[in-house]
Backbone as JSON, one array per atom type, in Angstrom:
{
  "sequence": "MNRRLALALLFLIPSLASCEPEKVMSETDKQPAKMPAVPEGAEVATLGAGCFWCIETAYRQLDGVISSTSGYMGGKTKNPTYEEICTGDSGHAEVVHVVFDPKKISYEKVLAWFWDLHDPTTLNRQGNDVGTQYRSAIYYYSAAQKKTAEASKTAAQANFKDPIVTEITKAGEFYPAENYHQNYYNQNKSKNPYCRFVIEPKLKKLKLDH",
  "N": [[1.23, 35.05, -15.29], [-2.0, 34.63, -16.68], [-3.99, 33.31, -14.57], [-6.14, 30.97, -15.59], [-5.04, 30.39, -17.53], [-2.84, 29.5, -16.75], [-3.75, 26.86, -15.33], [-4.84, 25.42, -17.43], [-2.71, 25.17, -19.15], [-1.25, 23.25, -17.42], [-3.44, 21.16, -17.05], [-2.93, 20.28, -19.66], [-0.4, 19.19, -19.81], [0.61, 15.98, -21.15], [0.19, 13.1, -19.25], [2.23, 10.71, -19.27], [2.76, 8.72, -17.95], [2.06, 6.64, -15.1], [0.42, 6.67, -11.87], [2.83, 4.43, -10.32], [4.19, 2.84, -8.26], [8.24, 2.09, -9.0], [10.54, 0.37, -7.81], [12.03, -2.06, -6.3], [10.96, -2.77, -3.26], [11.57, -2.71, 0.25], [11.0, -4.79, 3.44], [10.84, -2.46, 5.58], [9.87, -0.77, 3.91], [7.29, -0.91, 3.12], [5.81, -1.22, 5.67], [3.49, 0.65, 6.88], [3.49, 4.24, 7.4], [3.91, 6.49, 9.77], [0.88, 7.5, 11.93], [0.26, 11.25, 11.56], [1.52, 13.14, 13.83], [-0.57, 16.02, 15.4], [-0.25, 19.18, 16.01], [-1.06, 21.68, 19.04], [-3.74, 23.41, 18.55], [-3.15, 23.61, 16.27], [-4.82, 22.23, 12.44], [-6.58, 20.28, 10.72], [-6.97, 18.72, 7.38], [-8.07, 16.33, 5.28], [-8.06, 15.55, 1.63], [-9.04, 14.55, -0.86], [-7.31, 13.95, -4.5], [-6.7, 12.29, -7.05], [-3.79, 10.81, -7.64], [-1.88, 10.31, -4.77], [0.44, 11.2, -4.27], [1.61, 13.4, -5.57], [-0.04, 15.87, -4.76], [0.31, 15.83, -2.12], [3.36, 16.72, -2.41], [3.26, 18.54, -3.55], [1.69, 20.29, -0.69], [3.38, 20.08, 0.9], [5.2, 22.51, 0.15], [4.11, 24.49, 0.49], [3.57, 27.49, 3.02], [3.25, 27.59, 6.6], [1.91, 24.93, 6.66], [2.1, 22.04, 8.58], [2.34, 19.57, 8.03], [2.12, 16.79, 5.38], [0.89, 14.1, 4.4], [0.32, 11.03, 3.17], [-2.01, 8.88, 2.35], [-4.66, 6.5, 2.96], [-8.78, 7.11, 2.53], [-12.58, 7.11, 3.23], [-13.2, 4.63, 2.63], [-14.29, 1.33, 3.33], [-12.44, -0.96, 4.25], [-10.33, -2.22, 6.39], [-7.35, -0.86, 7.6], [-6.2, -0.69, 4.89], [-3.78, -2.05, 1.91], [-1.41, -0.63, 0.0], [-2.26, -2.58, -2.92], [-4.48, -3.27, -2.06], [-6.03, -0.74, -2.87], [-5.31, -0.21, -5.43], [-7.16, -2.16, -6.1], [-9.86, -1.42, -6.24], [-11.65, -2.38, -4.98], [-11.74, -1.7, -2.23], [-13.05, 0.41, -1.37], [-11.89, 2.79, -0.58], [-10.47, 6.0, -1.25], [-6.99, 7.72, -2.59], [-5.38, 9.29, -0.52], [-4.4, 12.67, 0.97], [-3.55, 14.08, 4.45], [-3.15, 16.74, 5.81], [-2.08, 18.32, 7.94], [-1.89, 21.73, 9.53], [-1.2, 25.05, 10.22], [-3.07, 27.49, 11.55], [-3.03, 30.03, 11.47], [-0.76, 30.99, 10.06], [-1.92, 29.89, 7.81], [-4.59, 29.7, 5.95], [-7.8, 27.56, 6.36], [-9.23, 27.73, 4.39], [-7.88, 28.58, 1.84], [-6.02, 26.62, 1.62], [-7.53, 24.96, 0.42], [-8.09, 26.36, -1.83], [-6.0, 26.15, -3.29], [-6.3, 23.26, -3.73], [-8.58, 22.9, -5.51], [-7.16, 24.11, -7.79], [-4.35, 22.87, -7.88], [-5.72, 20.63, -9.07], [-7.57, 18.43, -11.38], [-11.03, 19.02, -11.27], [-13.12, 18.23, -12.52], [-13.14, 15.88, -13.42], [-14.83, 12.57, -13.18], [-13.74, 10.11, -11.28], [-10.79, 9.72, -11.96], [-7.78, 10.94, -12.72], [-5.38, 12.58, -15.1], [-3.43, 10.0, -16.3], [-4.46, 7.97, -14.35], [-6.99, 6.23, -13.28], [-10.08, 5.6, -11.86], [-11.8, 4.99, -8.21], [-10.66, 4.93, -6.67], [-8.78, 7.08, -7.36], [-10.68, 9.63, -7.06], [-11.87, 13.02, -6.76], [-11.67, 14.46, -3.81], [-13.31, 16.29, -0.31], [-12.81, 15.8, 2.95], [-14.26, 16.44, 5.36], [-13.79, 17.48, 8.97], [-15.89, 18.61, 10.76], [-18.41, 21.22, 11.12], [-18.39, 23.68, 10.36], [-15.93, 23.2, 8.72], [-17.42, 22.23, 6.42], [-18.61, 23.69, 5.96], [-17.46, 25.91, 4.95], [-16.19, 23.76, 2.74], [-17.97, 23.67, 0.84], [-18.82, 26.06, 0.16], [-16.25, 26.9, -1.15], [-16.38, 25.46, -3.08], [-18.64, 26.49, -4.71], [-17.41, 28.38, -5.48], [-14.99, 28.27, -6.53], [-16.15, 26.45, -9.04], [-16.5, 29.12, -10.87], [-13.87, 28.34, -12.31], [-13.58, 26.45, -13.88], [-15.46, 24.65, -16.73], [-16.61, 22.58, -16.87], [-18.7, 20.74, -14.65], [-17.85, 20.36, -11.36], [-17.03, 17.62, -9.87], [-16.65, 16.94, -7.14], [-16.86, 15.46, -4.52], [-17.93, 16.0, -1.24], [-17.52, 15.42, 1.65], [-18.13, 13.39, 5.02], [-15.49, 12.77, 7.38], [-14.17, 9.62, 7.61], [-11.72, 7.33, 9.49], [-8.49, 7.7, 8.77], [-6.1, 5.99, 7.37], [-2.72, 5.69, 7.44], [-0.34, 5.84, 4.13], [2.09, 3.27, 3.52], [5.4, 3.83, 3.9], [6.53, 3.58, 1.65], [5.49, 5.45, -0.14], [5.58, 8.05, 1.26], [6.91, 11.36, 0.79], [7.57, 10.68, -1.83], [8.12, 11.99, -4.68], [10.98, 13.74, -3.45], [12.18, 11.96, -3.3], [12.15, 10.06, -5.39], [12.64, 11.43, -7.66], [14.76, 12.17, -9.49], [14.18, 9.41, -11.09], [11.57, 8.43, -11.63], [9.54, 8.57, -14.63], [6.84, 10.1, -13.53], [7.29, 11.41, -12.08], [8.88, 13.73, -13.4], [6.94, 14.19, -15.34], [4.25, 14.58, -14.17], [4.17, 15.08, -11.66], [6.07, 17.81, -11.19], [5.04, 19.69, -12.91], [3.3, 20.6, -11.49], [4.74, 21.79, -8.94], [5.49, 23.58, -10.45], [3.43, 25.22, -11.12], [2.55, 26.06, -8.08], [4.65, 27.67, -7.8], [4.14, 29.8, -10.05], [1.96, 31.23, -9.52], [2.49, 32.69, -6.74]],
  "CA": [[0.55, 34.29, -16.48], [-3.11, 34.29, -16.48], [-4.85, 31.72, -13.67], [-6.88, 30.3, -16.18], [-4.13, 30.38, -19.04], [-1.42, 28.77, -15.98], [-4.72, 25.85, -15.26], [-5.04, 25.35, -18.97], [-1.54, 24.6, -19.12], [-1.13, 22.39, -16.56], [-3.89, 20.14, -17.17], [-2.56, 19.96, -21.25], [0.73, 18.5, -20.04], [0.7, 14.79, -21.03], [0.68, 12.24, -18.6], [2.98, 9.65, -19.62], [2.99, 8.06, -16.58], [0.81, 6.65, -13.83], [0.53, 6.28, -10.68], [2.66, 3.11, -9.85], [6.01, 2.98, -7.82], [8.96, 1.23, -9.86], [11.56, 0.44, -6.66], [11.62, -2.93, -5.07], [10.38, -2.65, -1.67], [12.06, -3.54, 1.46], [9.41, -5.24, 4.21], [9.99, -1.53, 5.99], [9.67, 0.18, 3.17], [6.07, -1.92, 3.12], [4.97, -1.05, 6.53], [2.1, 1.98, 6.94], [3.85, 5.49, 7.69], [2.82, 6.9, 11.68], [0.59, 8.36, 12.46], [1.01, 12.52, 11.75], [1.19, 14.6, 15.32], [-1.24, 17.01, 15.24], [0.05, 20.62, 17.42], [-1.86, 22.03, 19.79], [-3.8, 24.92, 17.88], [-2.51, 22.89, 14.64], [-5.65, 21.88, 12.32], [-6.21, 19.01, 9.7], [-8.04, 18.77, 6.2], [-8.05, 15.54, 4.21], [-8.01, 15.78, 0.73], [-8.38, 13.31, -2.31], [-7.34, 14.11, -5.73], [-5.68, 11.92, -7.96], [-2.53, 10.2, -6.7], [-1.61, 10.94, -3.69], [2.21, 11.62, -4.48], [1.21, 15.02, -6.76], [-0.86, 16.53, -3.3], [1.05, 15.85, -0.9], [4.33, 16.7, -2.91], [2.45, 20.17, -3.57], [1.08, 21.05, -0.26], [4.64, 20.39, 1.36], [5.98, 23.26, -0.33], [3.12, 25.9, 1.56], [3.93, 28.13, 4.46], [1.92, 27.14, 7.18], [1.58, 23.63, 6.13], [2.88, 21.35, 9.2], [2.95, 17.85, 7.56], [1.64, 16.46, 4.5], [0.65, 12.48, 4.81], [-0.16, 9.9, 1.99], [-3.11, 8.04, 2.66], [-6.47, 6.53, 1.96], [-9.76, 8.19, 3.7], [-13.34, 6.82, 2.14], [-13.68, 2.85, 2.2], [-15.01, -0.04, 4.13], [-11.4, -1.98, 4.63], [-9.55, -1.73, 8.01], [-5.79, -0.97, 7.0], [-6.25, -1.07, 3.67], [-2.63, -1.91, 1.35], [-1.96, 0.13, -1.85], [-2.73, -3.24, -3.18], [-5.84, -3.35, -1.87], [-6.68, 0.03, -3.02], [-5.88, -0.49, -6.59], [-8.43, -3.06, -6.96], [-11.27, -0.17, -6.39], [-12.81, -2.76, -3.85], [-12.04, -1.44, -1.18], [-13.57, 1.87, -1.56], [-10.78, 4.18, -0.52], [-9.72, 7.11, -2.15], [-5.73, 7.98, -2.05], [-5.64, 11.25, -0.12], [-3.46, 13.86, 1.36], [-3.83, 14.66, 5.24], [-2.76, 18.13, 5.88], [-1.94, 19.32, 9.11], [-1.75, 23.16, 9.12], [-1.32, 26.27, 11.29], [-4.43, 28.26, 10.76], [-2.41, 31.25, 12.01], [-0.2, 30.98, 8.42], [-2.76, 29.44, 6.43], [-6.39, 29.45, 6.48], [-8.66, 26.43, 5.86], [-9.76, 28.56, 2.86], [-6.6, 28.65, 1.62], [-5.63, 24.98, 1.43], [-8.57, 24.28, -0.21], [-7.86, 27.31, -2.73], [-4.89, 25.01, -3.92], [-6.87, 22.04, -3.85], [-8.59, 23.05, -6.88], [-5.89, 24.44, -8.79], [-3.63, 21.31, -7.76], [-5.66, 19.08, -9.94], [-8.97, 18.84, -12.28], [-11.41, 18.27, -10.5], [-14.28, 17.63, -13.04], [-12.93, 14.43, -13.93], [-14.86, 11.52, -12.69], [-12.52, 9.39, -10.95], [-10.0, 10.15, -12.92], [-7.13, 12.22, -13.13], [-4.72, 11.82, -16.45], [-4.06, 8.11, -16.57], [-4.83, 7.85, -13.16], [-8.5, 6.06, -13.31], [-10.44, 4.57, -10.66], [-12.47, 5.29, -7.83], [-9.5, 5.43, -5.82], [-8.57, 8.65, -8.1], [-11.74, 10.53, -7.27], [-11.97, 13.91, -6.28], [-13.25, 14.61, -2.35], [-12.63, 16.68, 0.37], [-12.86, 15.47, 4.41], [-14.91, 17.14, 7.01], [-14.22, 17.01, 10.57], [-16.42, 19.81, 11.72], [-19.6, 21.65, 10.72], [-17.5, 24.47, 9.85], [-15.27, 22.95, 7.56], [-18.0, 21.47, 5.43], [-19.74, 24.96, 5.06], [-16.71, 26.15, 4.39], [-15.74, 23.22, 1.7], [-19.15, 24.01, 0.28], [-18.58, 27.51, -0.43], [-15.58, 27.2, -1.71], [-16.95, 24.83, -4.2], [-19.01, 26.49, -5.42], [-16.47, 29.64, -5.84], [-14.25, 27.55, -7.76], [-17.0, 26.26, -9.86], [-16.16, 30.18, -11.98], [-12.72, 28.49, -13.32], [-13.83, 25.55, -14.6], [-16.32, 25.05, -17.94], [-17.49, 21.41, -16.96], [-19.37, 20.47, -13.74], [-17.14, 19.93, -10.6], [-17.69, 16.85, -9.33], [-15.52, 16.63, -6.11], [-17.14, 14.9, -3.16], [-17.57, 16.4, 0.5], [-17.49, 13.52, 2.76], [-17.61, 13.78, 6.85], [-14.4, 12.52, 7.32], [-13.63, 8.24, 8.24], [-10.51, 7.18, 9.41], [-7.31, 8.05, 8.5], [-4.97, 4.9, 7.09], [-1.21, 6.3, 6.66], [0.09, 4.79, 3.44], [2.82, 2.66, 3.48], [6.54, 3.95, 3.87], [7.25, 4.54, 0.17], [4.51, 5.95, -0.79], [5.98, 9.26, 1.65], [8.05, 11.88, 0.21], [7.7, 9.85, -2.7], [8.59, 12.49, -4.98], [11.81, 14.3, -3.58], [13.14, 10.55, -3.46], [12.26, 9.42, -6.51], [12.33, 12.41, -9.32], [15.77, 11.33, -10.66], [13.9, 7.95, -11.54], [10.54, 8.09, -11.98], [8.89, 9.65, -15.07], [5.86, 10.15, -13.06], [7.62, 12.94, -10.82], [8.81, 14.87, -14.14], [5.8, 14.31, -16.21], [3.17, 15.17, -13.95], [4.49, 16.17, -10.25], [6.97, 19.08, -11.16], [4.26, 20.85, -13.47], [1.92, 21.16, -10.07], [5.27, 22.43, -7.87], [6.07, 24.88, -10.98], [2.35, 25.97, -10.62], [2.71, 27.2, -6.86], [5.83, 29.08, -7.85], [3.58, 30.63, -11.09], [1.02, 31.64, -7.9], [3.01, 33.04, -5.65]],
  "C": [[-0.79, 34.46, -15.82], [-3.23, 33.15, -15.51], [-5.58, 30.89, -14.5], [-6.02, 30.0, -17.66], [-3.49, 29.05, -17.79], [-2.48, 26.91, -16.12], [-4.73, 25.0, -16.34], [-4.19, 24.63, -19.14], [-1.08, 23.46, -18.48], [-2.02, 20.75, -16.69], [-3.53, 19.31, -19.02], [-1.18, 18.71, -21.06], [0.42, 17.09, -20.36], [1.33, 13.87, -19.7], [0.97, 11.1, -19.07], [3.26, 8.36, -19.0], [2.05, 7.77, -15.97], [1.83, 6.08, -12.39], [1.43, 5.2, -9.63], [4.4, 3.22, -9.73], [7.2, 1.67, -8.75], [9.59, 0.41, -9.02], [10.94, -1.08, -6.41], [11.65, -2.67, -3.49], [11.31, -3.36, -0.99], [10.81, -3.89, 2.25], [9.73, -3.22, 5.11], [9.23, -0.5, 5.31], [7.57, -0.03, 3.16], [5.1, -1.36, 4.47], [4.4, 0.48, 6.55], [3.17, 2.97, 7.93], [3.52, 5.34, 9.16], [1.84, 8.26, 11.57], [0.83, 10.2, 12.46], [0.53, 12.85, 13.26], [0.36, 15.92, 14.22], [-0.9, 17.96, 16.72], [-0.81, 20.6, 17.92], [-1.3, 23.35, 18.51], [-4.11, 24.23, 16.53], [-4.54, 22.74, 14.12], [-5.8, 20.72, 11.03], [-7.23, 19.22, 8.28], [-7.51, 16.96, 5.22], [-8.46, 15.37, 2.81], [-7.58, 14.81, -0.6], [-8.0, 14.19, -4.0], [-6.15, 13.98, -6.9], [-4.72, 11.27, -6.93], [-2.22, 10.96, -5.93], [0.11, 11.68, -4.09], [2.36, 13.07, -5.04], [1.17, 16.02, -5.44], [0.01, 16.71, -2.62], [2.23, 16.1, -1.27], [4.32, 18.24, -2.42], [2.26, 21.05, -2.23], [2.35, 21.16, 0.69], [5.4, 21.78, 1.49], [5.11, 24.58, 0.51], [3.16, 26.49, 2.85], [2.9, 27.77, 5.11], [1.43, 25.77, 7.17], [2.79, 22.44, 7.2], [3.79, 20.01, 8.31], [1.59, 17.44, 6.55], [1.75, 14.74, 4.27], [0.38, 12.28, 3.13], [-0.82, 9.12, 2.51], [-4.17, 7.37, 2.01], [-7.46, 6.53, 3.64], [-11.17, 7.29, 2.58], [-14.04, 5.49, 2.34], [-14.0, 2.27, 3.64], [-13.68, -0.91, 4.49], [-11.06, -1.4, 5.12], [-7.91, -2.08, 7.26], [-5.42, -1.42, 6.31], [-4.67, -1.44, 3.72], [-2.99, -0.93, 0.46], [-2.77, -0.94, -2.54], [-4.03, -3.38, -3.55], [-6.79, -1.67, -2.51], [-6.93, 0.25, -4.36], [-6.54, -1.38, -7.13], [-9.85, -2.18, -7.25], [-12.15, -1.01, -5.02], [-13.09, -2.66, -2.62], [-12.94, -0.19, -0.44], [-12.98, 3.22, -0.83], [-10.2, 4.78, -1.42], [-8.13, 7.75, -1.44], [-6.13, 9.3, -2.22], [-4.49, 11.42, 0.67], [-4.16, 14.43, 2.61], [-2.53, 15.67, 5.69], [-2.88, 18.5, 7.01], [-1.1, 20.62, 8.78], [-1.88, 23.96, 10.28], [-2.0, 27.34, 10.59], [-4.01, 29.42, 10.96], [-1.79, 31.66, 10.8], [-0.93, 30.56, 7.34], [-4.25, 29.13, 6.54], [-6.99, 27.95, 5.77], [-8.95, 26.92, 3.98], [-8.64, 28.56, 1.54], [-6.04, 27.32, 0.95], [-6.38, 24.71, 0.58], [-9.0, 25.24, -1.63], [-6.91, 26.56, -3.61], [-5.16, 24.13, -4.03], [-7.25, 21.75, -5.06], [-7.44, 23.31, -7.81], [-5.04, 23.28, -9.06], [-4.28, 20.38, -8.67], [-7.19, 18.86, -10.61], [-10.34, 18.53, -11.59], [-13.52, 18.22, -10.81], [-14.26, 16.7, -13.73], [-13.55, 13.76, -13.07], [-13.89, 10.27, -12.47], [-11.33, 8.87, -11.5], [-8.96, 11.66, -12.89], [-5.59, 11.27, -14.15], [-4.9, 10.6, -16.76], [-3.99, 7.39, -15.41], [-6.49, 6.93, -13.32], [-8.6, 4.98, -12.49], [-11.46, 4.64, -10.11], [-11.54, 5.6, -6.63], [-8.71, 6.92, -5.85], [-9.42, 9.75, -7.88], [-11.18, 11.65, -6.0], [-12.91, 14.05, -5.01], [-12.19, 15.45, -1.58], [-13.36, 15.88, 1.89], [-13.38, 15.99, 5.31], [-14.69, 17.04, 8.11], [-15.05, 18.29, 11.58], [-17.9, 20.6, 10.64], [-19.28, 22.58, 10.18], [-16.67, 24.3, 8.86], [-16.06, 22.24, 6.55], [-18.94, 22.22, 4.83], [-18.26, 25.52, 4.57], [-16.11, 25.7, 2.62], [-16.88, 23.45, 0.47], [-19.73, 25.52, -0.62], [-17.46, 27.6, -1.19], [-15.55, 26.17, -3.0], [-17.0, 25.04, -4.93], [-18.7, 27.91, -6.33], [-15.42, 29.33, -6.85], [-14.85, 27.25, -8.79], [-16.73, 27.34, -11.5], [-14.76, 29.72, -12.98], [-12.74, 27.61, -14.03], [-15.56, 25.56, -15.78], [-16.75, 23.84, -17.69], [-17.7, 21.32, -15.67], [-17.88, 20.42, -12.65], [-18.18, 18.68, -9.72], [-17.34, 15.98, -8.2], [-16.81, 16.31, -4.92], [-16.92, 15.42, -1.74], [-18.67, 15.82, 0.92], [-17.33, 13.87, 4.05], [-16.17, 12.88, 6.29], [-14.68, 11.43, 8.07], [-12.55, 8.41, 8.89], [-9.3, 7.07, 8.88], [-6.24, 6.98, 8.16], [-3.81, 5.68, 6.49], [-1.38, 5.44, 5.76], [1.23, 4.29, 3.87], [4.15, 3.77, 2.94], [7.07, 4.74, 2.63], [6.63, 5.21, -0.39], [4.71, 7.71, 0.01], [7.27, 10.39, 1.55], [8.3, 11.66, -0.94], [8.63, 10.83, -4.2], [10.53, 13.06, -4.7], [12.85, 12.83, -3.7], [13.54, 9.57, -4.59], [12.27, 10.31, -7.55], [13.56, 11.88, -9.73], [14.97, 9.64, -11.69], [12.73, 7.23, -12.07], [9.69, 9.11, -13.03], [7.47, 10.4, -14.67], [6.25, 11.38, -12.42], [8.01, 14.04, -11.94], [7.67, 15.6, -14.53], [4.49, 15.74, -15.52], [3.13, 16.37, -12.1], [4.89, 17.55, -10.21], [6.26, 20.04, -12.05], [3.4, 21.67, -12.56], [3.64, 22.06, -9.43], [5.63, 23.88, -9.21], [4.7, 25.71, -10.89], [2.12, 27.01, -9.17], [3.7, 27.49, -6.83], [4.86, 30.1, -8.73], [2.54, 31.6, -9.8], [1.39, 32.18, -7.06], [4.86, 34.11, -5.6]]
}
């Protein structure tokens, strides 16, 4: 399928649900997940692209990705909770912290999928998910990552009619989200319509381009 057509179809799929959990949470579910380990030789990319359930799930499928963890970055509140994030007052974005093996997948390729897996031209919004916590963002960890991110953004603009609004910002502290947010799709795909109507099309997009 033509790359641009595939992108158009992805963004036209209706968002019939928003990024809101449905099940009753236990105290363990509500605890923050553990900070992901970064093995020797691995690198990290932290990306905001709307609801972290979607992007975390997609990156888990890619060869060379060691771990993909949902969490928060870019705000002022220490140890934020999901409820605080949802108010928009904490300043944080929902992000995915991707640990990857650069011998198997480059930072450039990680970013290439970032542009393909969301619409970076909509300010503080992805489908029905609206608010600054859903902003499009790349958080860089080095001058080299910043340079690569800026070049990648410039190249990606050719695939979009509207201007890309993605912010490229120095990484701050990453806060892993609560346990119930981790690997959300695989645990809830039979129950939550968001998984079926929003996440599954993104996973199909991965298969189309592989």
